N, C-alpha and C positions, 0 to 999 in steps of 0.2 A: 504494500500500500504506500503510495506516494502522498505524504501529507506534510507539506512544508510547514504550515501553521497548525499547531496542535497543542492545546493547553486546556486542562480540566477546569481551570478557574477563570476563564475568559469567555467573552461572547464573540460574536461575529465569526470571522474565518477560523480562528483558533478553536473556538467552541465547536464549530462544525467538524473540524478535523478530529477532535477528541470524540465526538459522538459517533462518527463512522468507525473509528478504531474500536471503541467500546462495543458497539453493536455487532460488528462483523466478527469480532473475536469470540462471540457466543457460538458461532457455527464453523469457524475456520481457524487454522493456525496463521497468524498474521505477523509478517515482518514489516514494521512501519519505518519508512525512511522519513526522518524528522529533522527540521532545522535545529541545530545545536546553538540556540540563541535565546535571549530574553527569558532565561530560566526555564525553558520548556522541558528539557530532559529531566531535570530534578523533579519538577512538578509532576511529570508523567509517571516517573518511577514511584513517587509517593502515592499517587492516586491509584495506580495499579495494585500496589500493596494493600492500601486501605480497602479498596473495593474487591480485593481478592480475584482480580481478573487473570484468567489463565490464557495460555496459548498466544501471548503477545511478546514479541522481541522488538525492542526499540533500537533502531540503527541511527545514531546521531551523525549528521553531516554538517560540518562547520562552515559558516560564512560569518565574518565579523559583524557584530551589531552595528558598528559605525557605518559600514558599507551599506547595510540594509536601511539605515536611517536616512542617509543622504543620496544614495544611488540605488533605489529599491529595485527597479527592473533589472539593473545589471546584477544585483545580488541574487535575484531569482534565477537569472540565466546561468550564473556561475554555479549556484546550488544544483540546478538541473543537470549540468555537465558532470559534476561530481557524483550526483545520484545515479546517473547511468553507469559510471565506472564502478561504483560500489555494487550496484544491482547485477552487473555482469558477473562479477566475482562470486556473489552470493548464489546466483542462478546455477553456476557450474556445480556448486556444492549441494544445493537444496532442490533444484529443479522445480521452480515455481509453476503453479497451475494457472494463476490469473494475476494480472497487474490491474490495480484499481487506483486511478489518480483522483484524489479528492480535493485537496487544496494545494495551491491557490485556485479558487473556483471561478476563474475567468478564462475565456476562450483564448486570450493571447498568451497565457502562461502554459505553453504547450508541453514543455519538457521533451525528453527523448526516450522514455522507457518503452514506447511503442516499438522501438527498434530492436527490442529483444525477441520480437516475432513469436510471442506467446499470446494467448487470449488477453484482450485489453479492454477495460471498461473505463470510461472517462466521465467524471462528473458526479453530481450535477454541476453544470457550468452556466455562466451568464455572461453578460457584457454587450449584448446587442441592443439593450434598452437605451433610449435617448430622451432628452427633455422634449416634450411635444412643442411644436412651434407656437401653439396657442398659449403656452405657458411662459413664453419669452418675456412677457411683461413683468414677471417677477424677478428677472435678473438684469444686470447692467449690460451696456453695450460691449464692454470688454469680455464679460462672461458669455454673451451670445456668440462673439467671435470664437472664443475658446470652444464652445459646444459645436459650432459649425466645423471647425478644424478637426475636432475629435470625431465627428460623424464622417468626414471625408477620409480620415486615416482609418476609421473602422471599416469603411467600404473597401479601401485599398487592401487592408489586412485580410479581410474575409475572402477577397477574390485573388490575391496574388501572393499571400504568405504561404510558401510551399510547405514549410514545416507543420503549420496548422492543418492544412488540407490533407497532408500525408497522415498525420496523427488521427484526424477525424475519420478518414477512410480506412485506416488500419483497425479502428475500434470495432469491437463486436456490438457494443451499445454506447451511445452518447446520450447522457441525461441532460435535459434542458431545464433550467430553473425558472424560466418565465416564457410567456408566449412569444415575445419578440425574438429571443434566442432560439426557441423551437422552430419558428418559421424560417429563420436564417439557415439553420442547419438542414432543414428539410428541402431547402432550395437546391442543395447539391449532394445530399446523401439519400440513400434509400430510406423511405419513411419508416420502415420497420426497425431501422437502427436507432432512430431518434425517439426517446421516451421522455414525456413530460414528467418531471419530478422536482418539486420545490427544493431548494438547497438547505433550508433550515427546518428545525423541528423543536420539540419540547420533550424533556424526559418525564415530566409529570404535569398534572393539572391540579389547580386549587379546588377545595371544596366550598370556597366562598360563593355565596349567592348574592348577597347585598351588603353594603357598608352601613354602619350605624350612625355616622356623623350627619349633622344637618347641612353643613356646607358641602356642596358638590365639588369633589376633588378631580381636577384635570391633570394630566401628565403629558409632558413632551420630552423626548429623549433624542440626543444626537449631538454631533459636532455642529458648530455654527457656520459651517461652510455653505456656500450659496445653494448647492443642490439639495440640502436638507430643508431649505425654504422656511425657516422659522418666522420670517416676515409675514407669511400667510397666517400663521397662528396669531400673531400680534394684531394684524389688521382685522381679523375676524372677531377677536375678543373685544376690541375697542368698540365694536358695533353691537355687541350682545346687550340687549335691554331686557332685564328680568329682575323680579323682586327676590328671587331665590339666591342666596349667597353662593359664590363660587370662588375657587382658588386654584391657581395653576402652579405646578412644580416643574421647573425646567432643569433637566439633567444633562450635563455635558459642558465642554469647554470650547475653545477655538478663538481665533483672532477677532471675530466680530462680536464676541460676547459683551464687552464693555459698551459697544455702540448700541446694542439691543437694550441693555440696562438703562442707558440714558434715554432711549426712545420711549420705553414704557413709562419712565418717570415723566417725560414730556407730555405723554398722553393722559397722565393722571390715573393710571391703573397699576402703578408699581406696588401699591399696598396689597394687591390681589395676586401678585406673582412672586414666587421665591426661586431665585437662581442658586442651586445647591452645588454647581460645579460637577466635576467628574466623581462618580461613585464607584467603589469596587464592585465587581460583578456579583460577588456573593452577597452583597447588601441590597441589590436591586429588588429582591423579593419583597422586602418591607415596603418599598414604594409602590410596587404593583398591588400589594394587598390593600393599601389605603386608597387607591385610585378608583374612580368611577368611570372616567372617560379618557381614552387615549387619543391624543391628537397626532396623527401621522401625516406629515406635510411634504414628504420628499418628492422632488421633481424627477429624480433619476435614481432608482434603487432596484436591485435584483428582486428582492422581496423585503428584507428588513428583519433581522433577528428580533429586534425589540417588539415588532408587531406580533409575532408568534408568541413571544414571552408574555406580553401584556394580555393577550386573549386567553392564554392558559390560566391566568389569574382571574378571569371574568371581567376584565376591563374592556368596555365597549369601544371599539375603534371608529374613528372618522378618518377617511383617507381619500386621496385623489384616486380616481378610477383608472389607474395606469399600472403597467408592469406587473410584478408578482402580487401586489396587493389585491388586484382584481380576481385572482384565483384563490386567495385565502379568505377574503371577506365576502359574505353573501348578505342578502337583505334581512335575514333572520338574526344575524349576530353583530351587525354594524352598519355603517352608512358610507356609501361610496359617492364622491362628488365628481361629476363629469369635468374633464379637463378642457374647459372652455376659455374664454378670454379672462383676463385678470379680474376685472370688476365683477363679472358674473360668478366667477369661482369664489371670490371673497364673500359675496352675498349668500351663495348656497352653503358655504362652509359655516358662515355665521348662523344661518337658519338651522343647520344641523346641530350645532352646539346648543343653541337656545332650546331646540326641541328636546334634546336628551336631558338637559338640565331641568326642564320643567315637567317632564313626564317620567316620574320615578318608576312606575310599574312597567312601562315599556322598556326602560333602561335595565331593570332587573331581569326581565324576560330575555333581552338581548345578551345580558351577562351570562345567563344559563346556557344560551345557545352558543355563545363564543367558546365556553369551556367544552361543550359537546362537540363542536366542530373540530377543535384541536384534538380531543380524545379520539374522534373517528378518523381523522385524516392526517394528523401531523405529529403523532407521538413517535419518538425515536425507535422504540422497540418494534412498532409496526413497520416503520421504514426499513429497519434492519432485516425483518422477515422478507419484505418485498425485494430488497437488494439481493439477499441470498438466493431468492428464487431465480434472479437473473444470472447469478453465478452458476447455478445448477443448469440453466438452459445452455449457457456457454459450454460447460463441461460435457453435457450430454450430446452436444453436436460435434465433439472432437472425434 
């Protein structure tokens, strides 16, 4: 298993890597190629011992933290070269049955393990998602230019990056994390090879049905970079007119955080918003448990780990109807806002917040449905069973 990012106490990519490692080791002997950086190896060894996980061998592959911090894509490329060299030596001794590349879960992080010429499973991967043109009103001219350049480079990469196309065509199955990536893959691969499978999941769900506080608690999580679109959250909340008290907790950091703090002060809603900064992953459960409504405003996101996590605690999501969010949220468990022009989107988002604040019974019903949806579709143990079934299909065809 190729899992560059893999950490039992982190979210996002590293948490996904850990989840696949943990689940697939229930059914297989797993040799995990892992980046030896940011304390991952020590954390994995401790977690494996504590959870009494069997049949896992961690294979550390070193790339300096400093290189990863300042030249990330170069660090990935170097790691992938070293991973191939290590895998070749191991394969001569062990004779692997399957290679599964999990993280980094982006189409451009191809790696070279497909060159071992043994059954190859890739993903889930993402990266084809883009900020809709209708949403460009939320970002600056500089950011629009950046997104246009990204889209052009994306098209060039998909069409002319030979290593990517070789890896995809060599794979027995490629799992696509969102509809945009699925459609791109199906454009040049046999459709039976491309499987839709969201890239994130949850280990468990809360038993919480409703909160007991009178003030309706809202939650927003993420870095303050432009694609996370916290500005939509602020613009919507400034227009919410209701007699029911509400409070927003903002989790995350980033360069724009101070500017947002000043802006909400200027709008006169600072007393209703708490900026708590970055929170350790293992403490996020307390915030999810207290929240009633989750505001997910990302303009470009494969799916969003925090979205799945929030729903697993019965926090009702409001999201733009784009990318992975539209396959996670349905009308019974949350609210999807069409990605129209800026003013109309703000208005619809405001109306959704106001509706959920003022309709407690509907909110509680949606909270129950959110937990049910995660239990039925996004628990890691079920995803592990599903992935193992594809392992079996591949081996049975040999």
